[in-house]
N, C-alpha and C positions, 0 to 999 in steps of 0.2 A: 317549682323549678321545672323548666321545660326539659323533657328528655329527648333522646336522639330523634325520633320520628313521630311520636304520638304521645299525648299526655297520659296514655293508659296502657303502657307496656306491663307485662307481668313476667314472673320467673319462667325459665325454660330449661328443660333438659334436652340436649340435642345429641342424636346419633347420626353420623353421616356415612356409615357403612351400608351401602345399598346392594343387596343381593336378591335376584329374582329366580325362582325355580319354575321350570316348566310344569304345567299342571299334570301332564300325562307321563312325565318321565323324571328321572333323577338328574337330568342335565341342568347345568346352570347357564343362563345367558351370559355371554362374554361381552364385556364392554371393550371395544377396540382401544388400543393404545392411542394416545392423542396424535401421534405421528401418522396413524392410519385414519384419523377422523377428518372429515371435511368441514369447512366453515370455521376453522380456528383462526381467531384474530392473531396477527403477528405481534409478538411481544418485543418490547425494548429489552435487549440483553441485560442491562443493568437492573431492570425491574424484577427479573426472575432468577438471577444467579444466586441470590442469598436471601435469607429471611429479612435482613435489614433493607435490602433493595425492594423487596416485595411489600414490606410494611410502609416504606416511604411512599411508594406508588399507590398503595391502598388508600392512604389518607389524602394524597394529592388529587385523586380522581373525584373525590366527593367534595373537595374544598374549592371555593371560589366566590367572587363578589356577586351582588344582586344582579339578576338578569343574565348571568353567564351560563351557557349550556355546559353540562359536565361531559367529560371525555369518555363516553360509553364504550367506544372501541378499545381504548386503553384498558378500561376496567374489565372488559370481556377477555382481553389478552392475559390478564392475571388469573382468571378462573378457568378451571377445566370446563369443556363445553357442556357437561352435564351437571355442573355445580348448582347448588340450591341455596337460596337465602331463606332462612326461617325467621319470619318477622313476628315477634310476640306482640299481641294486641289484645283488645277487649271488644266483645261484640256489643250490640245495642243494649243487652241486659247486664252488661258488666262482667260477663264470664270470660275467663282467659281463653284465647284462641291463638292459633298459629296461622300465619299467612305464608304459604310456601310460594316462592317466586324464582324465576330465572333472573339472570343479571339484567337483561333488557327490560323485563317486567318491573323489576325493582326501580330502575331509573325513571320509568313512566310514573310509578306510584309515588316516588319520593320527590318528584320535580317541584311540587308546591312547597316542600320544606326548604329546598335549595333556593327558591325564587328570591327571598329577601336577603340573601347572602348567608353562606354557611361555611364555616371552617371547623374542621375537626383535627385535633392534634393528639398524637400519641404521647402520653406522659410517662409510661413505663410499660414493661412487657415481661411476661413469664412464658417460657417455652418448655414443653416436655416432648421427648422424642422416643420412639421405639422403631427401629429399622428405618423405613422410608416414610413413616407417618410422623407428623408433628402436630402438636396442639398448642396454639398461641392464645394466651389471655392478654389482650392489648387494652390497657387502661386508656381512656380518652377524655378529652376536654373539648366542649363544643362552644363556638362563638359565632356571632353574626359577621364580625370583621376580624382580621388577624390580631388586632390589639384590643378588641372590645372585651367587655366583661363576659365571664363564663355564663352560659345559659343552660349548661347541662354537663354531667360527667357520667361515666359508666365503664363497662368492660365489654369489649368485642371478643367473642369466642370464635376462633377460626381454626378449621382443620385444613392442614396442608399435606401435600404429597410431593416427594422429591423423586423424579423419574431417572436420576442419574446425571441429568444435565440442567434441569431447571425445577423450580418450585411451582406448584399449582394450588390454587385455593379450591378445595372440594366443597366446603360448606361454611356458612357463617351464621351467627346470631348475635344478639347482644342483650344486655340488661342495663337499664339506666338507673343511676343512683336516685334514691328517694329518702324521705325522712325516716322511713321504716327500714331502709336498706342502704346504710352508708357503705362507701367503698372500703373493702378490707385492705390491710397492709399487704396481704398475700392471699390468693385464692386458696382456701383450705382444701387439703386432701381428705377425702371421705373413704372410710373403710367399708 
């Protein structure tokens, strides 16, 4: 069964809290709020007001018929300017590796996957929240056409931040279903 972007994805543990310490002092580099950042793509309000809106847009920007370019500007508007995609893969020797990319880099890398037609649909979702941070496990089904047969399933793992007026994707990764890793009814909590 074809998985989301490569036939050789592996398991991944992801942490998206990025803190940098100055080498010569105890100061922490401060990432400016998005309102202070330049180069932020303008989001459609309905895309970022709620998790439902964000997840709908998340799947719409990667879905489309053969030969159609994806809406990279809209996808960028869903993500914080410093967001990272952590793409699980295998190297030439079959070892598990992570490919870290920005949103524009991801769209260049994934274009061959989208070229023959690619539709991804959310089939269910689990959300956990603490304060302004949210973790979304979004189960997906992938097809070449909207009504075509499934070519892959899995779970997208997405970290969100709510800034008081909108949601931002901070990071994402995924795991594709395989014979040795069937989709669970619920992502288990681990102590």
